[in-house]
PDB file of N, H, CA, C and O in Angstrom:
ATOM      1  N   MET A   1      -2.906  -6.958  26.654  1.00  0.00           N
ATOM      2  CA  MET A   1      -2.834  -5.769  25.656  1.00  0.00           C
ATOM      3  C   MET A   1      -1.802  -6.240  24.439  1.00  0.00           C
ATOM      4  O   MET A   1      -2.004  -5.994  23.250  1.00  0.00           O
ATOM      5  N   THR A   2      -0.810  -6.869  24.895  1.00  0.00           N
ATOM      6  H   THR A   2      -0.646  -7.069  25.861  1.00  0.00           H
ATOM      7  CA  THR A   2       0.194  -7.273  23.811  1.00  0.00           C
ATOM      8  C   THR A   2      -0.289  -8.262  23.118  1.00  0.00           C
ATOM      9  O   THR A   2      -0.068  -8.210  21.908  1.00  0.00           O
ATOM     10  N   SER A   3      -1.016  -9.348  23.606  1.00  0.00           N
ATOM     11  H   SER A   3      -1.195  -9.390  24.588  1.00  0.00           H
ATOM     12  CA  SER A   3      -1.680 -10.289  22.870  1.00  0.00           C
ATOM     13  C   SER A   3      -2.586  -9.794  21.750  1.00  0.00           C
ATOM     14  O   SER A   3      -2.546 -10.313  20.635  1.00  0.00           O
ATOM     15  N   LYS A   4      -3.371  -8.826  22.039  1.00  0.00           N
ATOM     16  H   LYS A   4      -3.403  -8.404  22.945  1.00  0.00           H
ATOM     17  CA  LYS A   4      -4.284  -8.244  21.096  1.00  0.00           C
ATOM     18  C   LYS A   4      -3.689  -7.629  19.899  1.00  0.00           C
ATOM     19  O   LYS A   4      -4.199  -7.700  18.781  1.00  0.00           O
ATOM     20  N   LEU A   5      -2.479  -6.962  20.204  1.00  0.00           N
ATOM     21  H   LEU A   5      -2.064  -6.904  21.112  1.00  0.00           H
ATOM     22  CA  LEU A   5      -1.681  -6.479  19.052  1.00  0.00           C
ATOM     23  C   LEU A   5      -0.932  -7.548  18.161  1.00  0.00           C
ATOM     24  O   LEU A   5      -0.775  -7.399  16.949  1.00  0.00           O
ATOM     25  N   ILE A   6      -0.485  -8.644  18.880  1.00  0.00           N
ATOM     26  H   ILE A   6      -0.613  -8.765  19.864  1.00  0.00           H
ATOM     27  CA  ILE A   6       0.099  -9.745  18.087  1.00  0.00           C
ATOM     28  C   ILE A   6      -0.850 -10.539  17.363  1.00  0.00           C
ATOM     29  O   ILE A   6      -0.552 -10.905  16.226  1.00  0.00           O
ATOM     30  N   LEU A   7      -1.960 -10.856  17.871  1.00  0.00           N
ATOM     31  H   LEU A   7      -2.202 -10.559  18.794  1.00  0.00           H
ATOM     32  CA  LEU A   7      -3.021 -11.621  17.240  1.00  0.00           C
ATOM     33  C   LEU A   7      -3.348 -11.512  15.682  1.00  0.00           C
ATOM     34  O   LEU A   7      -3.447 -12.466  14.910  1.00  0.00           O
ATOM     35  N   PRO A   8      -3.501 -10.131  15.368  1.00  0.00           N
ATOM     36  CA  PRO A   8      -3.794  -9.878  13.878  1.00  0.00           C
ATOM     37  C   PRO A   8      -2.530 -10.223  12.971  1.00  0.00           C
ATOM     38  O   PRO A   8      -2.706 -10.499  11.785  1.00  0.00           O
ATOM     39  N   LEU A   9      -1.311 -10.208  13.507  1.00  0.00           N
ATOM     40  H   LEU A   9      -1.168  -9.983  14.471  1.00  0.00           H
ATOM     41  CA  LEU A   9      -0.140 -10.579  12.783  1.00  0.00           C
ATOM     42  C   LEU A   9      -0.181 -12.069  12.506  1.00  0.00           C
ATOM     43  O   LEU A   9       0.132 -12.493  11.393  1.00  0.00           O
ATOM     44  N   VAL A  10      -0.597 -12.961  13.589  1.00  0.00           N
ATOM     45  H   VAL A  10      -0.851 -12.617  14.493  1.00  0.00           H
ATOM     46  CA  VAL A  10      -0.600 -14.292  13.336  1.00  0.00           C
ATOM     47  C   VAL A  10      -1.599 -14.826  12.319  1.00  0.00           C
ATOM     48  O   VAL A  10      -1.387 -15.808  11.608  1.00  0.00           O
ATOM     49  N   SER A  11      -2.647 -14.131  12.315  1.00  0.00           N
ATOM     50  H   SER A  11      -2.820 -13.333  12.893  1.00  0.00           H
ATOM     51  CA  SER A  11      -3.852 -14.560  11.379  1.00  0.00           C
ATOM     52  C   SER A  11      -3.451 -14.619   9.983  1.00  0.00           C
ATOM     53  O   SER A  11      -3.003 -13.627   9.408  1.00  0.00           O
ATOM     54  N   TRP A  12      -3.600 -15.773   9.405  1.00  0.00           N
ATOM     55  H   TRP A  12      -3.964 -16.579   9.872  1.00  0.00           H
ATOM     56  CA  TRP A  12      -3.058 -15.926   8.022  1.00  0.00           C
ATOM     57  C   TRP A  12      -3.761 -15.150   7.025  1.00  0.00           C
ATOM     58  O   TRP A  12      -3.115 -14.698   6.080  1.00  0.00           O
ATOM     59  N   GLY A  13      -5.156 -14.914   7.127  1.00  0.00           N
ATOM     60  H   GLY A  13      -5.681 -15.282   7.895  1.00  0.00           H
ATOM     61  CA  GLY A  13      -5.879 -14.078   6.089  1.00  0.00           C
ATOM     62  C   GLY A  13      -5.385 -12.662   6.178  1.00  0.00           C
ATOM     63  O   GLY A  13      -5.072 -12.051   5.157  1.00  0.00           O
ATOM     64  N   ASN A  14      -5.303 -12.103   7.427  1.00  0.00           N
ATOM     65  H   ASN A  14      -5.557 -12.600   8.257  1.00  0.00           H
ATOM     66  CA  ASN A  14      -4.849 -10.731   7.517  1.00  0.00           C
ATOM     67  C   ASN A  14      -3.382 -10.608   7.175  1.00  0.00           C
ATOM     68  O   ASN A  14      -2.971  -9.639   6.536  1.00  0.00           O
ATOM     69  N   GLY A  15      -2.629 -11.528   7.570  1.00  0.00           N
ATOM     70  H   GLY A  15      -2.962 -12.315   8.089  1.00  0.00           H
ATOM     71  CA  GLY A  15      -1.165 -11.436   7.177  1.00  0.00           C
ATOM     72  C   GLY A  15      -0.868 -11.557   5.701  1.00  0.00           C
ATOM     73  O   GLY A  15      -0.025 -10.825   5.183  1.00  0.00           O
ATOM     74  N   THR A  16      -1.505 -12.417   5.043  1.00  0.00           N
ATOM     75  H   THR A  16      -2.190 -13.012   5.463  1.00  0.00           H
ATOM     76  CA  THR A  16      -1.299 -12.484   3.598  1.00  0.00           C
ATOM     77  C   THR A  16      -1.848 -11.220   2.764  1.00  0.00           C
ATOM     78  O   THR A  16      -1.376 -10.785   1.713  1.00  0.00           O
ATOM     79  N   LEU A  17      -2.837 -10.786   3.405  1.00  0.00           N
ATOM     80  H   LEU A  17      -3.220 -11.139   4.259  1.00  0.00           H
ATOM     81  CA  LEU A  17      -3.478  -9.546   2.737  1.00  0.00           C
ATOM     82  C   LEU A  17      -2.503  -8.502   2.988  1.00  0.00           C
ATOM     83  O   LEU A  17      -2.193  -7.854   1.988  1.00  0.00           O
ATOM     84  N   MET A  18      -1.947  -8.183   4.078  1.00  0.00           N
ATOM     85  H   MET A  18      -2.200  -8.709   4.890  1.00  0.00           H
ATOM     86  CA  MET A  18      -0.948  -7.130   4.291  1.00  0.00           C
ATOM     87  C   MET A  18       0.229  -7.358   3.474  1.00  0.00           C
ATOM     88  O   MET A  18       0.710  -6.363   2.931  1.00  0.00           O
ATOM     89  N   ILE A  19       0.800  -8.519   3.279  1.00  0.00           N
ATOM     90  H   ILE A  19       0.409  -9.327   3.720  1.00  0.00           H
ATOM     91  CA  ILE A  19       2.064  -8.784   2.517  1.00  0.00           C
ATOM     92  C   ILE A  19       1.732  -8.606   1.024  1.00  0.00           C
ATOM     93  O   ILE A  19       2.608  -8.173   0.275  1.00  0.00           O
ATOM     94  N   ALA A  20       0.388  -8.950   0.508  1.00  0.00           N
ATOM     95  H   ALA A  20      -0.323  -9.302   1.116  1.00  0.00           H
ATOM     96  CA  ALA A  20       0.153  -8.757  -0.804  1.00  0.00           C
ATOM     97  C   ALA A  20      -0.147  -7.269  -1.022  1.00  0.00           C
ATOM     98  O   ALA A  20       0.176  -6.792  -2.110  1.00  0.00           O
ATOM     99  N   LEU A  21      -0.714  -6.505  -0.128  1.00  0.00           N
ATOM    100  H   LEU A  21      -0.976  -6.893   0.756  1.00  0.00           H
ATOM    101  CA  LEU A  21      -0.760  -5.046  -0.256  1.00  0.00           C
ATOM    102  C   LEU A  21       0.507  -4.316  -0.335  1.00  0.00           C
ATOM    103  O   LEU A  21       0.691  -3.407  -1.145  1.00  0.00           O
ATOM    104  N   PHE A  22       1.466  -4.758   0.596  1.00  0.00           N
ATOM    105  H   PHE A  22       1.316  -5.495   1.254  1.00  0.00           H
ATOM    106  CA  PHE A  22       2.848  -4.186   0.647  1.00  0.00           C
ATOM    107  C   PHE A  22       3.657  -4.407  -0.697  1.00  0.00           C
ATOM    108  O   PHE A  22       4.366  -3.562  -1.245  1.00  0.00           O
ATOM    109  N   ALA A  23       3.432  -5.633  -1.103  1.00  0.00           N
ATOM    110  H   ALA A  23       2.857  -6.319  -0.658  1.00  0.00           H
ATOM    111  CA  ALA A  23       4.098  -6.006  -2.442  1.00  0.00           C
ATOM    112  C   ALA A  23       3.538  -5.247  -3.605  1.00  0.00           C
ATOM    113  O   ALA A  23       4.264  -4.716  -4.445  1.00  0.00           O
ATOM    114  N   LEU A  24       2.247  -5.210  -3.633  1.00  0.00           N
ATOM    115  H   LEU A  24       1.658  -5.642  -2.950  1.00  0.00           H
ATOM    116  CA  LEU A  24       1.502  -4.343  -4.717  1.00  0.00           C
ATOM    117  C   LEU A  24       2.104  -2.752  -4.708  1.00  0.00           C
ATOM    118  O   LEU A  24       2.584  -2.252  -5.726  1.00  0.00           O
ATOM    119  N   VAL A  25       2.019  -2.108  -3.553  1.00  0.00           N
ATOM    120  H   VAL A  25       1.629  -2.514  -2.726  1.00  0.00           H
ATOM    121  CA  VAL A  25       2.499  -0.862  -3.393  1.00  0.00           C
ATOM    122  C   VAL A  25       4.020  -0.688  -3.759  1.00  0.00           C
ATOM    123  O   VAL A  25       4.419   0.317  -4.347  1.00  0.00           O
ATOM    124  N   SER A  26       4.809  -1.670  -3.399  1.00  0.00           N
ATOM    125  H   SER A  26       4.485  -2.487  -2.921  1.00  0.00           H
ATOM    126  CA  SER A  26       6.274  -1.691  -3.730  1.00  0.00           C
ATOM    127  C   SER A  26       6.449  -1.673  -5.249  1.00  0.00           C
ATOM    128  O   SER A  26       7.144  -0.816  -5.797  1.00  0.00           O
ATOM    129  N   VAL A  27       5.804  -2.636  -5.922  1.00  0.00           N
ATOM    130  H   VAL A  27       5.240  -3.331  -5.477  1.00  0.00           H
ATOM    131  CA  VAL A  27       5.818  -2.786  -7.376  1.00  0.00           C
ATOM    132  C   VAL A  27       5.282  -1.458  -8.136  1.00  0.00           C
ATOM    133  O   VAL A  27       5.813  -1.033  -9.162  1.00  0.00           O
ATOM    134  N   VAL A  28       4.311  -0.932  -7.588  1.00  0.00           N
ATOM    135  H   VAL A  28       3.880  -1.277  -6.754  1.00  0.00           H
ATOM    136  CA  VAL A  28       3.857   0.395  -8.122  1.00  0.00           C
ATOM    137  C   VAL A  28       4.877   1.450  -7.979  1.00  0.00           C
ATOM    138  O   VAL A  28       5.229   2.112  -8.955  1.00  0.00           O
ATOM    139  N   LEU A  29       5.363   1.632  -6.803  1.00  0.00           N
ATOM    140  H   LEU A  29       5.077   1.094  -6.010  1.00  0.00           H
ATOM    141  CA  LEU A  29       6.384   2.571  -6.537  1.00  0.00           C
ATOM    142  C   LEU A  29       7.748   2.459  -7.450  1.00  0.00           C
ATOM    143  O   LEU A  29       8.366   3.401  -7.945  1.00  0.00           O
ATOM    144  N   ILE A  30       8.045   1.091  -7.539  1.00  0.00           N
ATOM    145  H   ILE A  30       7.543   0.326  -7.136  1.00  0.00           H
ATOM    146  CA  ILE A  30       9.363   0.964  -8.329  1.00  0.00           C
ATOM    147  C   ILE A  30       9.130   1.180  -9.841  1.00  0.00           C
ATOM    148  O   ILE A  30      10.035   1.590 -10.569  1.00  0.00           O
ATOM    149  N   GLY A  31       7.841   0.882 -10.310  1.00  0.00           N
ATOM    150  H   GLY A  31       7.106   0.549  -9.720  1.00  0.00           H
ATOM    151  CA  GLY A  31       7.474   1.152 -11.670  1.00  0.00           C
ATOM    152  C   GLY A  31       7.459   2.598 -11.946  1.00  0.00           C
ATOM    153  O   GLY A  31       7.927   3.059 -12.988  1.00  0.00           O
ATOM    154  N   ALA A  32       6.907   3.341 -10.990  1.00  0.00           N
ATOM    155  H   ALA A  32       6.527   2.967 -10.144  1.00  0.00           H
ATOM    156  CA  ALA A  32       6.868   4.930 -11.099  1.00  0.00           C
ATOM    157  C   ALA A  32       8.175   5.482 -11.236  1.00  0.00           C
ATOM    158  O   ALA A  32       8.472   6.360 -12.046  1.00  0.00           O
ATOM    159  N   VAL A  33       8.992   4.910 -10.373  1.00  0.00           N
ATOM    160  H   VAL A  33       8.751   4.196  -9.715  1.00  0.00           H
ATOM    161  CA  VAL A  33      10.508   5.463 -10.273  1.00  0.00           C
ATOM    162  C   VAL A  33      11.173   5.171 -11.714  1.00  0.00           C
ATOM    163  O   VAL A  33      11.800   6.028 -12.337  1.00  0.00           O
ATOM    164  N   ILE A  34      10.986   4.024 -12.105  1.00  0.00           N
ATOM    165  H   ILE A  34      10.477   3.328 -11.598  1.00  0.00           H
ATOM    166  CA  ILE A  34      11.675   3.507 -13.441  1.00  0.00           C
ATOM    167  C   ILE A  34      11.094   4.357 -14.631  1.00  0.00           C
ATOM    168  O   ILE A  34      11.815   4.904 -15.466  1.00  0.00           O
ATOM    169  N   SER A  35       9.693   4.414 -14.627  1.00  0.00           N
ATOM    170  H   SER A  35       9.107   3.970 -13.950  1.00  0.00           H
ATOM    171  CA  SER A  35       9.172   5.429 -15.776  1.00  0.00           C
ATOM    172  C   SER A  35       9.707   6.798 -15.651  1.00  0.00           C
ATOM    173  O   SER A  35      10.020   7.439 -16.654  1.00  0.00           O
ATOM    174  N   MET A  36       9.827   7.280 -14.433  1.00  0.00           N
ATOM    175  H   MET A  36       9.572   6.760 -13.618  1.00  0.00           H
ATOM    176  CA  MET A  36      10.247   8.646 -14.261  1.00  0.00           C
ATOM    177  C   MET A  36      11.836   8.801 -14.712  1.00  0.00           C
ATOM    178  O   MET A  36      12.231   9.852 -15.217  1.00  0.00           O
ATOM    179  N   MET A  37      12.668   7.731 -14.500  1.00  0.00           N
ATOM    180  H   MET A  37      12.347   6.877 -14.090  1.00  0.00           H
ATOM    181  CA  MET A  37      13.921   7.775 -14.934  1.00  0.00           C
ATOM    182  C   MET A  37      13.986   7.686 -16.447  1.00  0.00           C
ATOM    183  O   MET A  37      14.662   8.501 -17.075  1.00  0.00           O
ATOM    184  N   SER A  38      13.329   6.755 -17.032  1.00  0.00           N
ATOM    185  H   SER A  38      12.780   6.093 -16.522  1.00  0.00           H
ATOM    186  CA  SER A  38      13.322   6.622 -18.437  1.00  0.00           C
ATOM    187  C   SER A  38      12.723   7.885 -19.206  1.00  0.00           C
ATOM    188  O   SER A  38      13.101   8.195 -20.336  1.00  0.00           O
ATOM    189  N   ALA A  39      11.864   8.504 -18.572  1.00  0.00           N
ATOM    190  H   ALA A  39      11.556   8.253 -17.655  1.00  0.00           H
ATOM    191  CA  ALA A  39      11.184   9.785 -19.152  1.00  0.00           C
ATOM    192  C   ALA A  39      12.344  10.983 -19.059  1.00  0.00           C
ATOM    193  O   ALA A  39      12.486  11.786 -19.981  1.00  0.00           O
ATOM    194  N   GLY A  40      13.069  11.014 -17.981  1.00  0.00           N
ATOM    195  H   GLY A  40      12.954  10.361 -17.232  1.00  0.00           H
ATOM    196  CA  GLY A  40      13.989  11.913 -17.823  1.00  0.00           C
ATOM    197  C   GLY A  40      15.116  11.813 -18.867  1.00  0.00           C
ATOM    198  O   GLY A  40      15.581  12.809 -19.422  1.00  0.00           O
ATOM    199  N   LYS A  41      15.599  10.333 -19.144  1.00  0.00           N
ATOM    200  H   LYS A  41      15.221   9.525 -18.693  1.00  0.00           H
ATOM    201  CA  LYS A  41      16.561  10.266 -20.059  1.00  0.00           C
ATOM    202  C   LYS A  41      16.181  10.540 -21.548  1.00  0.00           C
ATOM    203  O   LYS A  41      16.997  10.881 -22.404  1.00  0.00           O
ATOM    204  N   LYS A  42      14.880  10.356 -21.751  1.00  0.00           N
ATOM    205  H   LYS A  42      14.216  10.079 -21.056  1.00  0.00           H
ATOM    206  CA  LYS A  42      14.321  10.677 -23.114  1.00  0.00           C
ATOM    207  C   LYS A  42      14.287  12.212 -23.336  1.00  0.00           C
ATOM    208  O   LYS A  42      14.534  12.628 -24.468  1.00  0.00           O
ATOM    209  N   LYS A  43      13.987  13.119 -22.298  1.00  0.00           N
ATOM    210  H   LYS A  43      13.786  12.781 -21.379  1.00  0.00           H
ATOM    211  CA  LYS A  43      14.000  14.410 -22.415  1.00  0.00           C
ATOM    212  C   LYS A  43      15.246  15.179 -22.587  1.00  0.00           C
ATOM    213  O   LYS A  43      15.282  16.312 -23.068  1.00  0.00           O
ATOM    214  N   LYS A  44      16.479  14.369 -22.082  1.00  0.00           N
ATOM    215  H   LYS A  44      16.449  13.449 -21.691  1.00  0.00           H
ATOM    216  CA  LYS A  44      17.891  14.954 -22.163  1.00  0.00           C
ATOM    217  C   LYS A  44      18.326  14.761 -23.572  1.00  0.00           C
ATOM    218  O   LYS A  44      19.060  15.561 -24.152  1.00  0.00           O
ATOM    219  N   GLU A  45      17.828  13.627 -24.129  1.00  0.00           N
ATOM    220  H   GLU A  45      17.231  12.977 -23.658  1.00  0.00           H
ATOM    221  CA  GLU A  45      18.452  13.303 -25.503  1.00  0.00           C
ATOM    222  C   GLU A  45      17.940  14.219 -26.581  1.00  0.00           C
ATOM    223  O   GLU A  45      18.339  14.093 -27.739  1.00  0.00           O
TER     224      GLU A  45
END
């Protein structure tokens, strides 16, 4: 049971895909937060 759960994490294809997806989501979220912050500052001025 445990070996079946660990196996996909060792696979290079799936591992790089998950890391790339996580990086993409992180960049999108950070960009959204920065745009919201700059938009908030523009409204206050």
